[in-house]
C-alpha positions in Angstrom: 22.7 -49.4 5.8 20.4 -49.1 2.7 17.4 -51.3 2.5 17.9 -54.3 0.2 16.2 -57.4 -1.0 18.0 -60.7 -1.5 16.6 -63.7 -3.3 18.2 -67.0 -4.2 17.4 -70.7 -4.8 15.7 -72.2 -1.7 17.6 -75.4 -1.8 21.3 -76.0 -2.9 22.8 -79.5 -2.9 26.6 -79.7 -3.2 27.8 -83.3 -3.6 30.5 -84.9 -5.7 28.8 -87.7 -7.7 25.2 -86.3 -7.1 24.3 -87.0 -10.8 24.7 -90.7 -10.2 21.8 -90.5 -7.7 19.8 -87.8 -9.4 16.6 -89.8 -9.6 16.7 -90.4 -5.8 17.4 -86.7 -5.1 14.5 -85.6 -7.3 12.1 -88.3 -6.0 12.8 -87.1 -2.4 11.9 -83.5 -3.3 9.1 -84.1 -5.8 7.5 -87.4 -4.7 4.2 -87.0 -6.6 5.7 -86.1 -10.0 6.6 -88.5 -12.9 7.1 -86.7 -16.2 10.4 -84.9 -16.4 11.9 -82.8 -19.2 15.7 -82.8 -19.3 17.1 -79.8 -21.2 20.6 -80.2 -22.4 22.8 -80.0 -25.6 23.5 -82.6 -28.2 27.2 -82.9 -27.4 26.6 -83.7 -23.7 23.9 -86.2 -24.6 26.1 -88.0 -27.2 29.2 -87.9 -24.9 27.6 -90.3 -22.4 28.2 -87.9 -19.5 24.6 -87.8 -18.7 24.0 -91.6 -18.8 24.5 -92.3 -15.1 22.0 -89.5 -14.3 19.5 -90.8 -16.9 19.8 -94.3 -15.6 19.1 -93.3 -12.0 16.1 -91.2 -13.1 14.7 -94.3 -14.8 15.4 -96.4 -11.7 13.4 -94.1 -9.6 10.3 -94.0 -11.8 10.9 -90.8 -13.7 9.6 -90.7 -17.3 12.2 -88.5 -18.8 12.0 -86.7 -22.1 15.5 -85.5 -23.2 15.5 -82.2 -25.3 19.1 -82.0 -26.5 19.0 -79.4 -29.3 20.0 -76.4 -27.2 22.8 -74.4 -28.8 25.0 -71.6 -27.4 23.3 -68.2 -27.3 20.0 -69.9 -27.9 17.8 -68.2 -30.5 14.0 -67.8 -30.1 13.1 -70.6 -32.5 15.1 -73.1 -30.4 13.4 -72.0 -27.2 9.9 -72.2 -28.8 10.6 -75.6 -30.4 11.9 -77.0 -27.1 8.8 -75.6 -25.3 6.5 -77.4 -27.8 8.3 -80.7 -27.2 8.0 -80.3 -23.4 4.3 -79.4 -23.8 3.7 -82.4 -26.0 5.4 -84.6 -23.4 3.1 -83.1 -20.7 6.1 -82.3 -18.6 5.5 -81.8 -14.9 9.0 -80.8 -14.0 11.9 -79.3 -15.9 15.6 -80.1 -15.4 18.3 -77.9 -16.9 21.5 -80.1 -17.2 24.4 -78.5 -19.0 26.0 -75.1 -19.5 24.3 -71.7 -19.1 22.4 -72.0 -22.4 20.7 -75.2 -21.4 19.8 -73.8 -18.0 18.5 -70.6 -19.5 16.3 -72.5 -21.9 15.1 -74.8 -19.1 13.9 -71.7 -17.2 11.8 -70.5 -20.1 10.4 -73.9 -20.8 9.2 -74.1 -17.2 7.3 -70.8 -17.7 6.1 -71.3 -21.2 5.2 -75.0 -21.4 2.1 -75.1 -19.0 0.4 -72.0 -20.5 -0.3 -70.3 -23.8 -1.5 -67.0 -22.4 1.7 -65.0 -22.4 4.1 -65.2 -25.4 7.9 -65.2 -25.0 8.1 -61.8 -26.7 6.1 -60.2 -23.9 8.5 -61.4 -21.3 11.7 -59.6 -22.3 12.8 -57.0 -19.7 12.5 -56.9 -16.0 9.6 -58.4 -14.1 7.5 -59.0 -17.2 6.6 -62.6 -16.5 3.0 -62.7 -15.3 2.4 -66.5 -15.0 3.6 -69.3 -12.7 5.9 -72.0 -13.9 6.5 -75.7 -13.6 8.9 -77.0 -10.8 12.5 -76.3 -12.0 15.8 -77.9 -11.1 19.2 -76.8 -12.4 22.4 -78.8 -12.6 25.5 -77.1 -14.2 28.2 -78.9 -16.1 30.5 -75.9 -16.3 31.8 -73.5 -13.5 30.9 -70.2 -15.0 27.5 -68.8 -15.8 25.9 -69.1 -12.4 22.6 -69.6 -14.3 21.6 -72.3 -11.8 20.9 -69.6 -9.2 19.9 -66.6 -11.2 16.6 -65.1 -12.3 17.8 -64.3 -15.8 17.5 -66.1 -19.1 19.3 -64.7 -22.2 17.8 -65.3 -25.7 19.2 -64.3 -29.1 16.5 -62.4 -31.1 16.9 -62.0 -34.8 20.4 -62.1 -36.2 22.4 -60.9 -33.3 20.4 -59.1 -30.6 20.5 -60.5 -27.1 17.4 -60.0 -24.9 17.0 -60.9 -21.3 14.0 -62.2 -19.4 14.5 -61.2 -15.7 11.9 -62.3 -13.2 11.8 -64.1 -9.9 9.8 -67.0 -11.5 13.1 -68.0 -13.1 14.8 -68.8 -9.8 14.9 -72.6 -9.6 13.4 -74.7 -6.8 16.6 -76.7 -6.5 20.2 -76.4 -7.7 22.5 -79.4 -7.6 26.3 -78.9 -7.9 28.2 -82.0 -8.8 31.8 -81.2 -9.7 32.3 -84.7 -11.1 30.4 -83.4 -14.2 33.1 -80.8 -14.8 36.1 -83.1 -14.6 37.9 -83.1 -17.9 36.3 -80.0 -19.2 38.7 -78.7 -21.9 41.1 -75.9 -20.9 39.5 -73.3 -23.2 36.1 -73.9 -21.8 37.4 -74.1 -18.2 39.2 -70.8 -18.6 36.4 -68.9 -20.4 33.6 -70.0 -18.0 35.9 -69.4 -15.0 36.7 -65.9 -16.0 33.0 -65.3 -16.7 32.3 -66.2 -13.1 35.1 -63.9 -11.9 33.5 -61.1 -13.9 30.2 -61.8 -12.1 31.8 -61.4 -8.8 33.7 -58.3 -9.7 30.7 -56.6 -11.3 28.4 -57.6 -8.4 30.8 -56.0 -5.9 30.9 -52.7 -7.8 27.3 -52.6 -9.0 26.0 -49.0 -8.8 22.5 -49.5 -7.5 21.8 -52.8 -5.7 25.1 -53.6 -4.1 24.4 -55.0 -0.6 26.2 -56.8 2.2 25.0 -60.3 1.3 26.0 -60.0 -2.3 29.3 -58.5 -1.2 30.1 -61.4 1.0 29.3 -63.9 -1.7 31.3 -62.0 -4.4 34.4 -61.8 -2.1 34.2 -65.6 -1.3 33.5 -66.4 -5.0 36.5 -64.3 -6.2 38.7 -66.0 -3.6 37.7 -69.5 -4.7 37.9 -68.7 -8.4 41.1 -66.8 -8.5 43.0 -69.4 -6.5 41.7 -72.4 -8.5 41.3 -71.3 -12.1 44.8 -72.1 -13.2 45.0 -75.4 -11.2 41.8 -76.4 -12.9 43.2 -75.5 -16.3 46.5 -77.2 -15.7 44.9 -80.5 -14.5 41.4 -81.1 -15.7 41.0 -84.0 -13.2 41.9 -81.9 -10.1 38.9 -82.6 -8.0 39.6 -80.0 -5.3 40.0 -77.3 -7.9 36.9 -78.3 -9.8 34.8 -78.3 -6.6 36.1 -74.9 -5.7 35.4 -73.5 -9.1 31.9 -74.8 -9.2 31.0 -73.5 -5.8 32.7 -70.2 -6.6 30.7 -69.8 -9.8 27.5 -70.4 -7.9 28.4 -67.9 -5.2 29.1 -65.4 -7.9 25.8 -66.2 -9.5 24.0 -65.6 -6.2 25.8 -62.3 -5.9 25.1 -60.9 -9.4 21.5 -62.2 -9.3 20.9 -59.6 -6.6 23.6 -56.9 -7.4 23.5 -57.0 -11.2 26.4 -57.0 -13.7 27.3 -53.9 -15.8 29.5 -52.7 -18.6 31.7 -55.8 -19.0 28.6 -57.8 -19.9 27.1 -55.0 -21.9 30.2 -54.8 -24.1 30.5 -58.6 -24.3 27.0 -59.1 -25.7 27.7 -57.6 -29.1 30.8 -59.7 -29.4 28.8 -62.9 -28.8 25.7 -61.7 -30.7 27.5 -60.5 -33.9 30.5 -62.8 -34.0 29.3 -65.8 -32.1 32.2 -65.7 -29.6 31.4 -67.8 -26.5 30.0 -65.6 -23.7 32.8 -66.2 -21.2 35.5 -65.5 -23.7 33.6 -62.3 -24.8 33.8 -61.1 -21.2 37.5 -62.0 -20.9 38.3 -59.9 -24.0 36.9 -56.7 -22.6 37.4 -57.2 -18.8 40.7 -55.5 -18.3 39.8 -52.5 -20.5 36.4 -51.9 -18.8 38.1 -52.1 -15.4 40.7 -49.4 -16.5 37.8 -47.3 -17.7 35.9 -47.7 -14.4 38.9 -47.1 -12.2 38.4 -43.4 -11.7 35.0 -44.2 -10.1 35.6 -47.6 -8.6 39.2 -47.8 -7.5 38.3 -47.9 -3.8 36.2 -51.1 -4.5 38.7 -52.6 -6.9 41.4 -52.1 -4.2 39.3 -54.2 -1.8 39.1 -57.0 -4.5 42.8 -56.7 -5.1 43.4 -57.8 -1.5 41.7 -61.1 -2.4 43.1 -61.7 -5.9 46.6 -60.3 -5.2 47.3 -61.1 -1.5 49.8 -58.8 0.1 49.4 -56.0 -2.4 49.9 -52.6 -0.8 49.8 -48.9 -1.6 47.0 -46.6 -2.7 43.7 -47.6 -4.2 44.8 -46.8 -7.8 48.0 -48.8 -7.2 46.0 -51.8 -5.9 43.6 -51.4 -8.8 46.4 -51.6 -11.3 47.7 -54.7 -9.5 44.3 -56.3 -9.8 44.0 -55.6 -13.5 47.5 -56.8 -14.2 46.9 -60.1 -12.3 43.7 -60.7 -14.2 45.6 -60.1 -17.5 48.3 -62.5 -16.4 45.7 -65.2 -15.6 44.0 -64.8 -18.9 47.3 -65.1 -20.7 48.3 -68.1 -18.6 45.2 -70.0 -19.7 46.1 -69.5 -23.4 42.7 -68.2 -24.5 42.6 -65.3 -26.9 43.3 -61.9 -25.3 42.5 -59.5 -28.2 39.4 -58.9 -30.3 41.5 -59.4 -33.5 42.3 -62.9 -32.2 38.7 -64.1 -32.5 38.2 -62.8 -36.1 36.8 -59.3 -35.3 37.8 -56.6 -37.8 38.6 -53.1 -36.7 35.7 -51.8 -39.0 33.3 -53.8 -36.9 34.0 -51.9 -33.7 31.6 -49.1 -34.3 28.7 -51.4 -34.9 29.5 -53.2 -31.6 29.7 -49.9 -29.7 26.3 -48.9 -31.1 24.8 -52.3 -30.1 26.3 -52.1 -26.7 24.3 -49.0 -26.0 21.1 -51.0 -26.3 22.1 -52.9 -23.1 20.6 -50.2 -20.9 19.5 -52.9 -18.3 23.2 -53.5 -17.7 24.8 -50.2 -18.3 22.7 -48.5 -15.6 24.6 -50.7 -13.1 28.1 -49.6 -14.1 30.0 -47.4 -11.6 30.9 -45.0 -14.3 28.5 -43.9 -17.1 29.4 -45.3 -20.5 28.8 -43.4 -23.8 29.0 -44.8 -27.3 32.3 -43.1 -27.7 33.5 -44.7 -24.5 32.4 -48.1 -25.7 34.3 -47.6 -28.9 37.4 -46.5 -27.0 37.2 -49.7 -24.9 36.8 -51.9 -27.9 39.7 -50.1 -29.6 41.9 -50.8 -26.5 40.8 -54.4 -26.6 41.4 -54.8 -30.3 
C-alpha cells in the first residue's frame, strides 16, 4: 500500500432540523464567542429559509452579521467586499450557510478578515495560505458541492478565469448537515448539484496520484447513495429519505475528492462556467459522459468497479461495464430534464476552441486525470458534447 495522508473536518453533525437549533449547537462548541458572520446569498436570506436558524442564534446570545451578497462563481470583488464587512463587524467566527459559493466565500473570509498581511492574490494555488483563520462552520443548503468538507475555494478572477485556493486552513472546524434545508429545492438545482457530487465521487475514485483506500471507501458509498436517490429526490422534492441520502452522499464525495482530487471533468467544466456562466453542476453534467469515454482506455478497470455500484448486476468485461456506467449516467441526466448538450445552454460551436484553450490552464486538475489531456483532446471532447 502506498503511503497517504487523509484530512477532513474534525466534527460532522448530521441532524434533520439542526438549523432550528443552530444557536445551541454553536454555543456548545464555541462557548466564549459572540460575534458571528453568516455568509449566504440574497435569495436564501429573502426566502425566509434561514429565519429559524437566525432566530435560534439570537436566542443563544449570538450577535450575527448577515452577509448575503454572495453570487454564483463569486468574483474577487465580492469576496473582498464581504471580507471588509466581516472585519468591520469584528467577526469572531464565520458560518457559511448556503450553496458552494457561499461556503467558498466563508472560507476566504475566515482567513482574510483577521489579518491584512497576506492578500488574496497571493493565496491562489496549493498550500499558499500562510496565516491562521477564524473559527469556521459550514452548513450546506444543496447536496452537491461538498464544499463543507473540502480545503478548496474557487474564485472568478477577471472576466472568466477561475482560480482555486487550496490549503488545509480552509477545512472547517464543524460541518452541519440538515436535510430539512434542502426540501423543496427545484428539480434543476437538485439534478445539477447531485450530478456534481457524483462527478466528485467518480473522479476521486480514478484520481491519478492521491487515490487511497479511505477516499475509495467514501467515493463508493457516496456513489451508492447518490445514484439511488437522485431521481427520487428530483421526482418528489419533499422526499425526506432521498434528501437525507443525497446530502450525506454529497458530503462523503466531498471528503473523497478533498483527499483524492478531481480531474478532467472539472477542468473542462470550468471554462463553461467561467465564460458562459453556466452553473457549476450543470457544466460538469454536460461534459461528464464524454470525458469518461475519453478516459476509458486508461481507467476502464476502475469504471467497471463503479459500474457495479451504479448499475447493479451488470456483467461482462471492463469495457462493457464502463459502457454500461456511462449509458446509465446519460439516462439519469436525461431523466432529470436538465440540458444535455453544450448548444442547449447557449454555447456556439465557434466558442469551443477558446474553451479548450482555457481548460489547459487548469493544470492543478488535469494532472489528476487517468489519461493525459491535450488541447486537441479537450476540443474533441467539447465537440462530442456540443
